[in-house]
C-alpha positions as CSV (number, residue, x, y, z in Angstrom):
1,M,40.2,29.7,2.7
2,P,43.4,29.0,2.6
3,H,44.8,25.3,0.6
4,N,45.9,22.4,1.5
5,P,46.2,21.4,5.0
6,I,49.0,21.2,4.2
7,G,47.2,23.2,2.1
8,L,48.1,25.5,4.1
9,R,52.0,25.5,4.7
10,I,54.7,26.6,2.9
11,K,58.7,26.7,2.8
12,P,59.9,23.3,1.1
13,R,63.4,23.4,0.7
14,N,64.8,19.9,0.2
15,A,61.5,18.6,0.5
16,L,60.6,17.5,-3.0
17,P,63.0,14.2,-3.9
18,V,61.8,13.2,0.0
19,L,58.1,13.5,-1.3
20,A,58.5,12.0,-4.7
21,C,59.1,9.2,-2.7
22,L,56.7,8.9,-0.5
23,L,53.9,9.9,-3.0
24,T,54.6,7.0,-5.5
25,L,52.2,5.6,-3.5
26,Q,48.8,5.2,-4.4
27,M,46.0,5.8,-1.0
28,T,44.5,2.3,0.1
29,A,40.8,3.4,0.0
30,T,38.6,5.9,-1.7
31,A,36.1,7.9,0.2
32,E,33.3,9.6,-0.7
33,P,33.5,13.5,-1.3
34,V,32.2,15.7,1.8
35,A,28.6,17.0,1.3
36,V,28.0,20.5,1.5
37,R,26.0,22.0,4.5
38,H,27.2,25.0,4.3
39,L,27.6,26.6,0.9
40,E,30.3,29.3,0.0
41,K,29.8,32.7,-0.4
42,P,31.8,35.6,-2.4
43,L,34.3,36.3,0.2
44,Q,37.8,38.6,0.1
45,A,39.9,38.0,3.4
46,T,42.9,38.6,4.3
47,L,45.9,36.6,5.9
48,E,49.2,35.7,7.5
49,L,52.1,33.0,7.4
50,R,54.3,33.3,9.9
51,S,56.9,30.9,11.7
52,S,56.9,28.7,15.0
53,K,58.7,31.7,16.4
54,G,56.1,34.5,15.1
55,A,58.1,36.0,13.0
56,L,55.8,37.6,9.8
57,L,57.0,35.5,7.2
58,A,54.3,36.4,4.1
59,D,51.3,38.6,3.4
60,G,48.3,36.3,2.0
61,K,45.0,37.3,-0.1
62,L,42.2,35.0,-0.6
63,D,39.3,35.9,-3.4
64,L,36.4,33.9,-3.3
65,T,34.1,34.1,-6.0
66,V,30.6,32.0,-7.0
67,S,29.2,31.5,-9.9
68,G,25.9,29.1,-10.0
69,D,27.0,26.0,-7.8
70,Q,30.9,26.6,-9.1
71,V,33.0,28.4,-6.6
72,T,36.4,29.8,-7.9
73,S,39.1,30.0,-4.9
74,R,42.3,32.3,-5.1
75,L,45.3,32.3,-2.9
76,T,48.3,34.1,-3.0
77,F,50.7,34.4,-0.5
78,T,53.9,37.3,-1.2
79,F,56.7,36.6,0.8
80,K,59.3,38.9,2.6
81,D,62.0,37.3,0.3
82,G,59.9,37.7,-2.9
83,S,58.6,34.3,-3.4
84,I,54.8,33.8,-4.7
85,Q,52.6,31.1,-4.5
86,D,49.4,31.4,-5.9
87,E,47.4,28.8,-5.8
88,T,43.9,28.7,-8.0
89,T,41.2,26.4,-7.7
90,V,37.6,25.6,-9.3
91,Y,35.3,23.2,-7.5
92,S,31.4,22.8,-7.3
93,Q,29.2,22.5,-4.3
94,Q,25.7,21.0,-5.7
95,G,25.0,18.2,-3.2
96,Q,29.0,17.3,-2.4
97,F,31.9,19.1,-3.2
98,K,34.0,17.8,-6.2
99,L,37.3,19.5,-7.8
100,I,37.3,20.6,-11.4
101,S,40.8,22.0,-11.5
102,N,43.8,23.3,-9.8
103,R,47.0,25.0,-10.7
104,I,49.4,26.2,-8.1
105,V,52.3,28.2,-8.7
106,Q,55.4,28.5,-6.2
107,K,58.7,30.6,-7.2
108,G,61.2,32.7,-5.8
109,P,64.1,31.5,-3.0
110,S,61.7,30.2,-0.8
111,F,61.4,27.5,-2.5
112,S,63.9,25.1,-3.5
113,R,62.4,23.8,-6.7
114,P,60.6,26.8,-8.1
115,L,57.4,24.6,-9.9
116,E,53.7,24.9,-11.1
117,M,51.5,22.5,-11.2
118,T,48.2,21.6,-12.8
119,I,45.0,19.2,-12.5
120,E,42.0,18.5,-14.5
121,A,40.0,16.5,-13.0
122,A,37.4,15.6,-16.0
123,T,40.5,14.0,-17.6
124,G,43.0,12.8,-14.9
125,Q,45.7,14.9,-17.1
126,V,48.2,16.3,-14.2
127,N,51.4,18.2,-15.3
128,V,54.3,19.5,-13.9
129,T,57.0,22.3,-14.7
130,Y,60.0,22.2,-12.4
131,T,63.5,23.5,-12.1
132,E,66.1,22.0,-11.1
133,N,69.5,22.3,-11.4
134,G,68.7,25.2,-13.1
135,R,67.0,23.3,-15.8
136,E,63.4,23.7,-16.6
137,Q,61.7,20.0,-16.8
138,T,58.4,18.6,-17.1
139,A,56.6,15.5,-16.1
140,S,52.8,14.8,-17.4
141,E,50.8,11.8,-16.0
142,R,47.3,10.5,-16.6
143,L,46.1,9.4,-13.0
144,Q,42.9,8.1,-12.2
145,I,41.0,10.8,-10.0
146,P,39.4,9.6,-7.0
147,P,35.5,11.8,-6.5
148,D,37.3,13.1,-3.3
149,L,40.2,15.3,-4.5
150,A,40.8,17.9,-2.0
151,N,43.9,20.2,-3.7
152,G,43.2,23.5,-2.6
153,M,40.0,23.1,-0.4
154,I,41.0,22.0,2.9
155,P,39.6,24.8,4.6
156,T,36.2,24.7,2.8
157,L,36.0,20.7,3.5
158,L,36.7,21.2,7.2
159,K,34.3,23.7,8.2
160,N,31.5,20.8,6.2
161,L,32.4,17.9,8.0
162,N,30.6,16.8,11.5
163,P,33.1,18.0,14.6
164,A,30.9,15.5,16.2
165,G,31.3,12.0,13.6
166,P,34.2,10.1,12.9
167,P,37.6,10.8,11.3
168,S,36.8,11.5,7.1
169,T,39.1,10.3,4.3
170,V,40.0,12.7,1.5
171,S,42.9,12.5,-1.4
172,L,45.4,14.5,-2.1
173,I,48.1,15.3,-5.0
174,A,51.5,16.8,-4.4
175,A,53.6,19.0,-6.6
176,T,55.8,16.7,-6.9
177,P,58.4,15.9,-10.5
178,S,56.1,12.4,-10.0
179,P,52.6,13.1,-8.6
180,R,50.9,10.5,-7.3
181,V,47.7,10.2,-4.6
182,V,47.7,10.0,-0.9
183,G,44.8,9.7,2.0
184,L,44.7,12.3,4.1
185,R,42.6,11.4,7.3
186,L,40.6,14.5,8.8
187,S,40.1,14.0,12.7
188,P,38.4,16.2,15.0
189,G,39.0,16.7,18.7
190,A,37.5,18.4,21.3
191,P,35.8,22.0,21.2
192,E,38.1,24.6,22.1
193,S,37.5,27.7,23.7
194,V,39.0,30.6,21.1
195,T,38.3,34.8,21.6
196,I,38.3,36.7,18.5
197,G,37.5,40.7,18.5
198,G,36.4,40.2,22.5
199,V,34.3,37.2,21.8
200,A,34.4,33.8,23.0
201,R,34.1,31.2,20.7
202,R,33.7,27.6,20.2
203,A,36.4,26.0,17.6
204,T,37.1,22.5,16.8
205,H,40.9,21.5,16.4
206,Y,41.3,18.9,13.2
207,V,44.5,16.4,12.7
208,I,45.5,16.1,9.2
209,K,47.7,13.3,8.9
210,A,48.5,11.5,5.4
211,E,47.4,7.8,5.1
212,I,50.3,5.3,3.8
213,G,49.0,2.1,2.8
214,G,50.2,-1.5,2.3
215,V,54.3,-2.3,3.4
216,A,55.4,1.7,2.8
217,G,53.0,2.5,5.4
218,V,54.8,0.3,7.9
219,L,58.4,0.7,7.3
220,A,57.6,5.0,6.8
221,P,57.8,5.7,10.6
222,L,60.6,3.5,11.2
223,V,62.9,5.3,8.5
224,G,61.8,8.6,9.2
225,K,59.5,9.2,5.8
226,Q,55.7,9.6,7.9
227,P,54.7,13.1,6.7
228,P,54.4,14.9,10.2
229,E,50.6,16.1,11.3
230,T,48.8,19.2,10.7
231,H,46.8,20.7,12.8
232,A,43.3,22.8,11.5
233,W,41.5,25.1,13.6
234,V,37.4,25.4,12.6
235,I,35.5,28.0,14.4
236,T,32.2,25.8,14.6
237,G,28.3,27.2,14.9
238,D,25.8,27.9,12.2
239,T,28.1,29.7,9.9
240,P,31.8,28.2,10.1
241,D,35.0,29.9,9.6
242,F,38.3,28.5,9.2
243,L,40.2,30.0,11.7
244,K,44.2,29.1,11.3
245,S,46.7,26.1,10.6
246,E,49.5,24.5,11.7
247,G,52.2,22.3,9.8
248,P,54.1,21.8,7.1
249,L,52.7,22.4,3.4
250,F,55.1,19.5,2.0
251,Y,57.3,16.9,4.1
252,G,60.2,18.1,5.5
253,G,59.1,21.5,5.6
254,A,58.6,24.1,8.6
255,S,55.8,24.1,10.6
256,W,54.5,27.2,10.3
257,T,51.6,29.2,11.0
258,I,48.7,30.5,8.7
259,E,45.9,32.8,10.5
260,V,42.7,34.6,8.6
261,T,43.4,38.5,10.1
262,G,40.3,40.0,8.6
263,A,37.5,38.4,5.8
264,A,34.3,40.2,4.5
265,T,31.6,38.9,1.9
266,R,31.7,40.6,-1.3
267,T,28.2,42.3,-1.1
268,N,29.9,43.6,2.2
269,I,33.3,44.8,0.1
270,K,33.6,48.6,-0.9
271,P,35.2,49.3,-4.5
């Protein structure tokens, strides 16, 4: 569903300089890709992005298509102030989830620096185009892409984790002028009861935390640069579903809520 555990929050005002510093740090270890326990199916869904006080900030739409073992996910948010976030992610689901490509576009007054970032996992090529002080600038990096790279895939991965298992670690590249790989720790909590359409369901509450290695990881909380946690809820069972998340997309951003408001498999969607 929504992207990023961070995948799931928007409003990066004045956050890019801090992130640029933070993301120059490589993660300390690489985990295996998440195993496929539940295949993604063609889907259309609607979402809402709200402030911590409940104000509606943006309407979201997810379009998921499947061709063979390849999934294409396009998630867009249209803000009340005219801003747009548009993210397209392509990944495979053959035994394990593996990123193929990711493209994210952010523009409008909700973003202090309009930008576009593309990732090609096979080559490690990451390109960023951003606007700063009214001038368009570009950055290009050739990174060593870990096999567990999770850009645009966090909700899917959460649905496939064992809620009774230990925490998992995946990798993420955030959109900054100097993109780098960091680790994300996905920790399941105690089951919680939620009500959907008058029906009681069980949900797993995940805590998502960035992991910074080395001396910088020890110092980050002391200097106020440790990224805040993101929280996500996944309905468990034979057919798990992403429910909602709370937290910033970028370090320094406000904690907002993204929640799925409606979904239908494409076979049930009327033209």
